[in-house]
C-alpha positions in Angstrom: 214.1 110.5 88.5 215.0 109.4 92.0 218.7 109.4 91.2 218.5 112.9 89.8 216.5 114.1 92.9 219.1 112.4 95.2 221.9 114.2 93.3 220.1 117.5 93.5 220.0 117.8 89.8 216.3 117.6 89.2 214.9 120.9 88.1 211.3 120.1 87.5 209.0 117.3 86.2 206.7 118.2 83.3 204.6 116.2 80.9 205.5 116.5 77.2 203.5 115.4 74.2 205.8 113.9 71.6 206.0 111.4 68.8 206.9 107.9 69.8 208.1 105.4 67.2 206.2 102.2 66.7 207.1 98.9 65.1 205.6 98.6 61.7 204.6 94.9 62.3 203.5 94.6 65.9 202.9 98.3 66.8 205.0 98.1 69.9 206.6 101.3 71.1 210.2 101.7 70.0 212.4 103.8 72.2 216.0 104.8 71.3 218.7 102.9 73.3 222.4 103.6 73.1 224.3 100.3 72.7 227.6 98.9 71.4 227.4 97.7 67.8 229.7 96.6 65.0 230.0 99.0 62.0 231.6 98.9 58.6 233.3 102.0 57.4 231.6 102.7 54.1 233.4 105.6 52.4 236.3 103.5 51.0 233.9 100.8 49.8 231.5 103.3 48.2 234.0 105.0 46.0 234.7 102.1 43.6 231.0 101.1 43.7 230.0 104.6 42.5 232.7 104.4 39.8 231.4 101.1 38.5 228.0 102.5 37.8 229.2 106.0 36.5 231.6 104.3 34.1 228.9 101.9 32.8 230.5 98.7 34.1 227.2 98.0 35.9 224.1 99.0 34.1 220.6 99.6 35.6 217.4 98.8 33.6 215.5 101.1 33.6 218.4 103.6 33.6 216.6 106.1 35.8 217.3 103.9 38.8 221.0 104.5 38.5 220.3 108.0 40.0 218.6 106.4 43.0 221.6 104.1 43.5 224.0 107.0 43.3 222.0 109.2 45.7 222.4 106.5 48.3 226.0 105.8 47.7 227.1 109.5 47.5 225.5 110.2 50.8 226.3 106.9 52.5 226.9 106.5 56.3 228.8 103.8 58.1 226.8 100.5 58.2 225.7 98.9 61.4 226.1 95.2 60.7 225.4 93.6 64.1 222.0 92.3 65.1 220.6 91.0 68.4 218.7 88.0 66.9 218.7 84.2 67.4 219.4 83.4 63.8 222.0 84.5 61.2 225.7 84.3 60.7 227.4 84.9 64.0 229.9 87.7 64.4 233.3 86.0 64.1 234.9 87.8 67.0 236.1 86.2 70.3 236.7 87.8 73.7 239.2 86.3 76.2 237.7 85.9 79.6 241.1 86.1 81.3 243.2 88.9 79.7 240.4 90.8 77.9 241.9 90.5 74.5 239.5 90.5 71.5 240.2 89.1 68.1 238.6 88.0 64.8 239.1 84.5 63.3 238.1 82.7 60.2 237.9 79.4 62.1 234.4 78.2 62.9 235.5 77.1 66.4 238.2 78.8 68.5 239.3 77.0 71.7 241.6 79.5 73.4 242.9 83.0 73.4 245.5 83.6 70.7 247.4 85.9 73.2 247.3 84.2 76.6 245.7 80.8 75.8 242.8 81.6 78.2 239.1 80.7 77.8 237.2 82.7 75.1 233.6 83.4 74.2 232.2 84.4 70.8 230.3 87.6 70.3 226.6 86.7 70.7 225.4 89.1 67.9 224.8 88.0 64.3 225.4 89.7 61.0 222.8 91.9 59.3 221.0 89.6 56.9 221.9 92.0 54.1 225.6 91.5 54.9 225.2 87.8 54.3 223.0 88.3 51.2 225.5 90.7 49.7 228.0 87.8 49.4 225.7 85.9 47.1 227.2 86.3 43.7 230.6 84.8 44.7 230.0 82.8 47.9 227.7 80.5 46.0 230.5 79.7 43.5 233.0 78.4 46.1 234.7 81.6 47.3 237.0 82.1 49.1 238.5 79.2 47.2 239.6 79.8 43.6 237.1 77.3 42.1 236.4 76.6 38.4 232.8 77.8 38.9 234.0 81.1 40.3 236.4 81.6 37.3 233.7 80.6 34.8 230.6 82.3 36.1 231.7 85.5 37.9 230.8 88.2 37.3 227.2 87.0 36.8 225.1 88.3 33.8 222.1 89.9 35.3 220.4 90.5 38.7 216.6 90.7 38.7 215.1 92.3 41.7 212.6 94.9 43.0 213.5 98.6 43.0 212.7 98.8 46.7 215.9 97.0 47.7 218.4 98.9 45.5 220.3 100.1 48.6 219.7 97.1 50.9 220.8 94.4 48.5 222.0 95.7 45.0 224.4 98.3 46.3 225.9 96.0 48.9 226.4 93.2 46.4 228.2 95.6 44.1 230.7 96.9 46.7 231.2 93.5 48.4 232.1 91.9 45.1 234.5 94.7 44.2 236.1 94.5 47.6 236.5 90.7 47.9 237.0 89.6 44.3 238.1 92.7 42.5 235.3 92.2 40.0 231.8 93.6 39.5 229.0 91.4 40.8 227.0 91.5 37.6 226.7 93.2 34.3 223.1 94.4 34.4 220.5 95.0 37.1 216.9 94.5 35.9 214.5 96.2 38.3 210.8 95.4 38.4 208.0 97.2 40.2 205.8 96.0 43.1 202.6 94.1 42.7 199.9 96.2 44.4 196.3 95.6 45.3 193.7 96.8 42.8 193.3 100.1 44.7 197.1 100.8 44.5 197.8 100.0 48.1 200.8 97.8 49.0 200.1 94.1 49.6 200.6 93.2 53.3 200.6 89.7 54.8 200.2 91.2 58.3 197.1 93.2 57.2 195.7 90.2 55.2 195.7 92.2 52.0 198.2 90.0 50.1 197.5 87.3 47.5 199.0 83.9 48.2 200.6 82.8 44.9 200.1 79.1 45.9 196.3 79.7 46.0 196.4 81.3 42.6 198.5 78.4 41.2 196.1 75.8 42.6 193.2 77.5 40.8 194.8 78.7 37.6 198.2 77.0 37.2 201.7 78.3 37.5 202.0 79.3 33.8 198.9 81.4 34.0 200.2 83.3 37.0 203.7 83.8 35.4 202.2 85.1 32.1 199.7 87.3 33.9 202.4 89.0 35.9 205.0 89.3 33.2 202.7 90.5 30.4 201.5 93.4 32.5 204.8 94.5 34.0 206.9 97.3 32.4 210.4 97.3 34.0 210.5 99.5 37.1 206.8 100.2 37.2 204.3 98.9 39.8 201.3 96.9 38.6 197.9 96.6 40.1 196.7 93.0 40.7 193.5 92.3 38.7 192.1 88.8 38.7 190.7 89.3 35.2 194.2 89.1 33.9 194.4 85.5 35.2 191.3 84.7 33.1 192.9 86.1 30.0 196.1 84.2 30.5 194.2 81.0 31.3 192.3 81.4 28.1 195.6 81.8 26.3 196.8 78.5 27.8 193.6 76.8 26.7 194.0 78.2 23.2 197.6 76.9 22.9 196.5 73.5 24.3 193.6 73.1 21.9 195.6 74.3 18.9 198.4 71.8 19.7 196.0 69.0 20.1 194.6 69.7 16.6 198.1 69.8 15.1 199.1 66.6 16.9 196.0 64.8 15.7 197.0 65.6 12.1 200.7 64.5 12.5 200.2 60.8 12.9 202.1 60.0 9.7 204.5 62.8 10.0 208.2 61.8 10.5 210.0 64.7 12.3 213.3 62.9 12.3 213.3 62.7 8.5 212.0 66.2 8.1 214.3 69.2 7.7 213.8 71.6 10.5 214.3 74.6 8.3 212.8 73.7 5.0 209.5 71.9 3.9 209.6 68.7 1.8 208.9 70.7 -1.3 209.3 74.5 -1.5 207.2 74.5 -4.6 204.2 73.3 -2.6 204.2 76.3 -0.3 201.0 78.3 -0.7 200.5 82.0 -0.1 199.3 81.2 3.4 202.3 79.0 4.1 204.7 81.7 3.0 202.8 84.3 5.0 202.9 82.3 8.3 206.6 81.4 7.9 207.4 85.1 7.2 205.4 86.2 10.2 207.0 83.5 12.4 210.5 84.6 11.4 209.7 88.2 12.1 208.2 87.3 15.5 211.3 85.3 16.4 213.5 88.2 15.5 211.3 90.7 17.4 211.0 88.6 20.6 214.8 88.0 20.7 215.4 91.7 20.4 213.0 92.5 23.2 214.4 89.8 25.5 217.9 91.2 24.9 216.6 94.6 26.0 214.8 93.1 29.0 211.4 94.2 27.7 209.7 91.0 28.9 206.2 92.5 28.8 206.4 93.5 25.2 208.0 90.2 24.3 205.1 88.3 25.9 202.5 90.5 24.1 204.3 89.8 20.7 204.2 86.1 21.2 200.6 86.2 22.4 199.5 88.2 19.3 201.3 85.8 16.9 200.2 82.5 18.4 196.5 83.5 19.0 195.9 86.2 16.3 197.8 84.7 13.4 198.7 81.0 13.9 195.5 79.9 15.6 192.9 82.2 14.3 194.1 82.2 10.7 196.7 79.7 9.6 195.2 76.6 11.3 191.8 77.4 9.8 193.4 77.9 6.4 195.4 74.6 6.7 192.4 72.5 7.5 191.3 72.3 3.8 194.7 70.8 2.7 194.9 68.5 5.7 191.6 66.9 4.8 192.3 66.8 1.0 193.4 63.3 0.3 193.8 64.0 -3.4 196.8 66.3 -2.8 199.4 64.3 -0.8 202.2 66.9 -1.5 200.1 69.8 -0.3 199.1 67.8 2.8 202.7 67.0 3.7 203.7 70.6 3.3 200.8 71.8 5.5 201.9 69.3 8.1 205.5 70.5 8.0 204.5 74.2 8.3 202.0 73.5 11.2 204.7 71.5 13.1 207.6 73.9 12.3 205.8 77.0 13.4 204.2 75.4 16.5 207.6 73.9 17.6 209.3 77.3 17.3 206.4 79.2 18.9 206.6 76.9 22.0 210.3 77.6 22.3 209.7 81.4 22.1 207.0 81.0 24.8 208.9 78.6 27.0 210.7 81.2 29.2 207.2 82.6 30.1 205.2 79.4 30.3 207.7 76.6 31.0 205.3 73.9 32.1 202.6 73.8 29.3 205.3 74.3 26.6 207.4 71.4 27.9 204.3 69.2 28.2 203.1 69.9 24.6 206.6 69.7 23.1 207.2 66.3 24.6 204.2 65.0 22.7 205.1 66.7 19.4 207.6 65.0 17.1 210.9 66.2 18.3 214.6 65.5 18.8 216.4 66.0 22.1 215.5 65.5 25.8 213.8 68.8 26.7 212.6 72.0 25.1 214.6 73.8 27.8 217.9 72.8 26.1 216.7 72.8 22.5 218.0 75.5 20.1 216.4 78.9 20.4 214.5 79.9 17.2 216.5 82.1 15.0 214.9 84.5 12.4 215.4 83.2 8.9 215.8 86.3 6.7 215.2 84.1 3.6 211.6 83.6 4.9 210.9 87.3 5.2 208.2 87.8 2.5 206.7 91.3 2.2 204.6 90.3 -0.8 203.0 87.4 0.9 202.3 89.5 4.0 200.7 92.3 1.9 198.6 89.8 -0.1 197.4 88.0 3.0 196.5 91.3 4.7 194.1 92.1 1.8 192.5 88.6 2.0 192.2 88.8 5.8 190.5 92.3 5.5 188.1 90.9 2.9 187.2 88.0 5.2 186.7 90.4 8.2 184.4 92.6 6.1 182.2 89.6 5.3 182.3 88.2 8.8 181.3 91.6 10.2 178.3 91.8 7.9 177.2 88.3 8.9 177.4 89.3 12.6 175.6 92.6 12.1 172.7 91.1 10.3 172.6 87.9 12.5 173.2 85.5 9.6 173.4 82.0 11.0 176.9 80.5 10.7 175.6 77.5 8.6 174.1 79.7 5.9 176.2 80.7 2.9 176.2 84.4 1.8 176.7 85.5 -1.8 179.4 88.1 -2.5 180.3 90.4 -5.3 183.9 91.6 -5.4 185.0 94.7 -7.4 188.7 94.7 -8.2 190.5 98.1 -8.6 193.2 96.6 -10.8 194.5 93.5 -12.4 196.7 92.6 -9.4 193.7 92.7 -7.1 191.6 90.6 -9.5 194.4 88.0 -9.8 194.8 87.9 -6.0 191.0 87.2 -5.6 190.9 84.6 -8.4 193.8 82.6 -6.9 192.5 82.7 -3.4 188.7 82.7 -3.7 188.4 79.2 -2.3 190.2 80.3 0.8 188.1 83.4 1.2 184.9 81.5 0.6 185.8 78.8 3.2 186.8 81.3 5.9 183.9 83.7 5.4 181.1 81.3 4.6 180.6 82.6 1.0 178.4 80.8 -1.4 178.2 82.2 -4.9 180.9 84.8 -5.7 181.8 86.9 -8.7 184.7 89.3 -9.5 183.9 92.5 -11.5 185.9 95.6 -12.4 185.3 98.8 -10.6 182.6 100.8 -12.5 180.3 97.9 -13.1 176.7 98.3 -11.7 176.6 97.4 -7.9 173.9 95.1 -6.4 170.9 96.7 -4.8 170.1 96.3 -1.1 173.5 95.0 -0.3 175.9 95.5 2.5 179.1 97.2 1.5 182.7 96.9 2.7 186.2 97.8 1.6 189.6 96.1 1.6 192.8 97.5 0.0 192.1 97.5 -3.8 188.8 95.7 -3.3 185.1 96.7 -2.8 182.8 94.0 -1.5 179.0 93.9 -1.9 176.9 91.3 -0.1 173.3 91.1 -1.3 170.9 90.8 1.6 167.7 89.9 -0.2 166.7 86.4 0.8 169.0 86.4 3.8 166.8 88.6 6.0 163.3 90.2 6.0 164.5 93.7 4.8 161.3 95.4 5.9 161.4 94.0 9.4 165.1 94.7 9.7 164.7 98.3 8.7 161.9 98.7 11.2 164.1 97.3 14.0 167.1 99.3 13.0 165.1 102.6 12.9 163.8 101.9 16.5 167.4 101.2 17.6 168.6 104.4 16.0 165.9 106.4 17.7 166.8 104.9 21.1 170.6 105.5 20.6 169.9 109.1 19.5 167.8 109.7 22.6 170.7 108.6 24.7 173.0 110.9 22.8 170.6 113.8 23.3 171.0 113.5 27.0 174.7 113.9 26.8 174.5 116.6 24.2 172.2 118.6 26.5 174.6 118.2 29.5 177.6 119.2 27.4 175.8 122.3 26.1 175.0 123.4 29.6 177.4 126.3 30.5 176.8 125.8 34.3 177.9 122.1 34.0 180.9 123.0 31.9 182.1 125.7 34.3 181.6 123.8 37.6 182.4 120.1 36.7 186.0 118.9 37.0 187.8 118.7 33.7 188.2 114.9 33.9 184.4 114.6 34.4 183.7 116.7 31.3 186.2 114.8 29.3 184.6 111.5 30.3 181.2 112.7 29.3 182.5 113.8 25.9 184.2 110.4 25.4 180.9 108.7 26.3 179.0 110.8 23.8 181.6 110.1 21.1 181.1 106.4 21.6 177.3 106.7 21.4 177.5 108.7 18.2 179.9 106.2 16.7 177.4 103.5 17.5 174.6 105.6 16.0 176.6 106.2 12.8 177.0 102.4 12.3 173.3 101.8 12.7 172.4 104.6 10.2 174.9 103.1 7.8 173.2 99.7 7.9 169.8 101.5 7.4 171.3 103.2 4.3 172.6 99.9 3.0 169.1 98.4 3.2 167.3 101.4 1.7 169.6 101.6 -1.3 
């Protein structure tokens, strides 16, 4: 101001209210300052980088992010690459202190001016960190030398990164590789979302709202953290951090561990080196359950491989989870116990051992990319060949093991077992007590299936006496009723419970549930509420009423079963 006044150029001094930029980290005021900086001219670099994506040489997953990339590149400005920091790759430019000549050099140390031999000083600025990072795909393989590693591994296969640095890193790697190697940097770019807090806000270390992964690993383990993040992450979409996901993944780890311990305890006399990895000792000894689990495993291996090729990691994780927990652990291991403990059938026992080992071995390999530590630990204790699960052969789907008939038959048996288990739970039948069952078969195929597998059904469902009758025969009185494909199941309740007391209890429960439902019915029949309440509130009330009415229908069904 004083200089302007001295020059006679000061017109007036007036206060202005205006927006002042602030640092996002320390909140200090940021004022514009004109300064000399180094820039890279971007238009010649952007053209081939745009073409690489438009032509499909570089593919974005999900594909919608290609548009984000192209928007940046088609509207690109020259890139300021110099930074006034104390760390980073220093600008390789020297200035002569005597003749004023400036020049660039690849040499790390320059002793004198290339023009006059005078004393030189290097530019004090450093390169933008994204400039250095953009060289990653080829500089790590020995470039600028023509190394065997560079020839073998460049371009790289896939880059996995967050969508928030498409321009900062991904785009710059693409045009840097094209410029310096004449090749694309990678084939595919797999973009994941951000992990946000439960309320959807972005995690911030400076605000103390972040989650330290090391703390999570200390409490839950690295595999639990990995599986929790992967299984809930659709490519390109943000996910909200929920601690309950960790509990579910830790339970899955425990399930795998306990199932593996059971299998290992029953493989003491099993010789893996002598066993064929693709076929049991005797194909003729394979039971329906064996054929079913082998078929399901082959289909799971096929599906998981397809999903990984498409980078659908979340769905691949869910597929493995459902197979290991929902089929191998919950069903096959329970079914196999009878044969493992049957000393009179050595062939059946050996076959069950092989199937348990073969499916567990393959399942651990499918799970290994998601949970590397627990799978390696278990695999090392299983009978195996090779040094590490990491370098073992990936499980391939065996089309010869696909067995539609076995899967369909087991689906019927499993439905029948579920019906009986549900009745036991509904009427609080203690687990140790056997329950009688009467099966009505719709046709000869259903009857044959029941006859051949009644021992399995009885053991899994806790059935005592059982009989199989044709549809049309008289049905038992005061019996719970359930249906599986081609089968009706009646479970006589007399003797299991005090029917009079149970009816009294169920009627009281029905009255209470109906009273709750009446409150919602009244609200939803109120025109004032319907006209004033937000649509989402009305929808939620209707959903709640539907759930209550469904619960009421189940209780009334149980009353009808006991009154029949």
